[in-house]
N, C-alpha and C positions, 0 to 999 in steps of 0.2 A: 730755686724757688720754693714756695710754700705751695701746700696740696691745691687750695682753691685756685690759685693762678694756674697750676699745672692743668687742671680740670678744664677751666675756662678755654686754655690754649688749645687743647684737644679737641674739644668741642667746636671751636671756632675753625680748626684747621679742616676738620670733615665737612663742615658746611661750605668753605671754600672750595674742597674737592667736588662737592655737589654743584656749586656754581661753574666749574671748570668742566666738569662732564655736560653740564647743559649746554655750555658755550661750543661744545666740540659735537653737539648732536647725538649725545648718549646720557640723557638725562636720567636721574634716580626717581625712582617712584618715591612719593613723600614717606612711607614707611621705612625705605632704606635710609634716606636722609636722616630721619629722626632715629632710628635705631644706630646707625653709624655713629652720630654725633654723640650719642650716650656711651655707646662702648669706647670711642676715641677718647671722650671724657674720663672714663675709668681706666683704660689703658693709661693713660698719660701720668698714673699714679704707680704703676706696676714697676717701673725701675727701683723705686725706694723700697722694694722688698729687702734689700741688703741693708736696711737701717731700723733698729729694733724702735724707734721712736716715730717711725711715719705711719701715715693713715692706714696704707696697705697693710702693715705688720700687725695692726690693732684691730683691723676690720672683721675679722674672722675668729676671733677669740684665741684660744690655745693652738688652734691649727696654723694659722697664719703666722703666730709668734713662733712656733717650732719651726715652720718653713722659713721665716726670716733667718734663723739661727743657722739653717742649713745654707742657705744662699749665701749667707755672710762668709761663712768659712769656704765654701767653694769658690767665692769671688777672690778671697785673699789667697787661697791656694794657686788659683790661675793668675794672679798678681806677681806672687813671689816666683813662680816658675817662668815667668815670660819676661819680667822686667829686664830693662836694660841698664848698663851703668849710671846714666843720667836720671834714672827714675827713682824717686826718693824712697826710703824705707818708711814702711807704715805699719799699723798694729790692727788693720781690719780691711774689711773688703767693700766700705762703703764708696761708692762713685768709681767702680770700676767695672767688672765684666757686664754687670746689668745695665751700665751706661755706655753701651758701645752700639754700633749699628749690627754687629754680628747676634748679639741678643736680641734686638728689635726683629730681625729677620727669623730668627729661630723661633721665638714666640708667636709670632705672626704665621707662620707655615704651621707650627705645631697646632695653633687654632682651627685653621683650615682643615688640615688632616683629620683632627678631631671631629670636626661639624661634619664632614664626609663620612669617616669610618663609623661614627658613635650615633648618628641618626638624630632623630627629634630629642632624646634626652639628652644627648651630648650638646646639642643647640641651646636648649634650655639651661644647661649648665654653665655655658660661657656667656650667656644673656644675663644668668643670676649673677655670677661673680662680677662682671662689668657693672651691672646696676648698682650692687651694693657700693662699689668704688665711687661711681659717678654720683650717687646720692651723698657719700661721705665727703667727695670733694666739692660738688656744686652747693650743696645745703649743709655745709660744715657746722654753721650754728645750731641749726636745728638737731643735728645728727651728734652733737657732741655728748660725751658721757657713757659709760656702760650699760645706763639703765634703757638707753635707746637703740640699743644693738638689734635686740629681738624686733623691734618696730623695723628698722631700717632692712632686716632680713625679709620680714614678711612683706614689707611694700615692694623690695626687689623681686621675691618670687612671684608676686601677683603681677608685677609689671612684665616680667619674662614670659609668664603663661600668655598674657594678652598680646604681648608684641610678637610672639611665636605665632600665635593664631593668627593675627592680622598679616604675617608677612607669609604664611601658607597660602592665603587665598589668590586665586589665579591674577596676575598683574600687578601684584604687590611688591613683588621685588625677590622673592626667595632664590630667583635663578638670575637676579640682574649680574650683569657683565660676564658672566659664566653661564652658557646657556646648553651645555652639553647633556646627555643622560647622566643622572647620579652626581652633578655638579651643583645642585642646590645648596646655598649657603657657603660654597667655597670663598665667597668674598668676604666672610667674617674676619678673615686674618687681615685684610687691609686696614680697617680702622684701627686694629691692634699694634700693627707695625707704625703707623701713622703715629698714634698715640705716645708710643716708646720713644720714637725719634723726637717728637715734639717736646717731651719730656727733657731728653738729653740737649736739645738747642735752647731750651728756657734756662737749664742748669750751666750751660756755656756762657751766658749772659752775666752768670754772678762772678764773684771774686776769685772763686776757686777754679772756675773753667770745668769743661768735661772731655774726657778721653773717648770721644765719639768714634775715631778713626781706628781705635785697636782692632787688629795687630798691626797696621801699618807703619812702619817705624819713621819718627822725625828726629832727625839728628840723633843725639844719643839717647833718646827716649823712646819707648814703644806704647807708653801711657802718656802721651803729650796732652796737657789739658788744653784743648781748642777753646777759644774764646775771643772777643772783640779786645782792642787795645783796653790797657787796664784803666785808664780814666773814663772809658764808657761802661765799665762793670758796676754792679751794685751788691748789696748785701741781701740776702734772702729775708724777706719780711720787711723789706725796708719800705719808705712812702713811695717810693719809684714803682715798686711793684704793686702796692696795694691802690695807689693813687693814679697811676699813669698807665700802666700795663694791663690790669683788670679792666678798666673801662674802655681800652683800645681792643681788647679782644672781645670784649662785648659787642662793640659797635661793628667789628669786622664779622663777627658771627652772624648778628643781624643782617648784615649787607649780603653776607655769603648766602645765608638761608633765603633771602628774597630773591636773589638772583637765581638760586638752585631752582625756586619754585615758579620762574618767569614773572615775579611781580615786579621787577625792574629790569 
């Protein structure tokens, strides 16, 4: 999938989680619903950090481009060292390590640990990074071009500061789901994990599939490209993605958000 569809699917997924939480009697405060949806929209772009042309690889200038090269080489090294005889030879690491459930869990746990150990500035950093990605993904037409990068960063920084201030207020959700002493913002890792997994599921629908289950071997492959039957797959950027899936994600997100807030 392309970036906009990934971001929309991430936001819709978190709003669906909000609806489910309300249904079981553990509703999210509205700031958690909104912030979680934006984080999930941003996190749904993160697995493509192994691709130099991806939105996330360009979002933070030289820093993200350099990180992209490191992640690509790391992913390729892991692929080469763990491949089975049935796995094809390849020349790069795209759609390998960062497109697995292992990676999703690791970055989610990392975000939670960072939020707990690093305090307010760590929370602001997590929010800032994901706000930049959410803006790039959801408002891709307005955010195109290097000339808009600084504006995107300023908007993301302001949004992160405002949202952290709102969440810090009693009852607004800094301790949602985890209420023990020192567990404020532990939940931030959940939309990060969900966003990465939704990205992987989206890529599994395309012609190439996605090795979500690595390192679990399937037949002669450890990097088995999970996906539906070939006839049901589509090419990234095709009319199915733009004209069918993206409107469906918007509809599902709207329904999920309304249900989460008890409007329906």
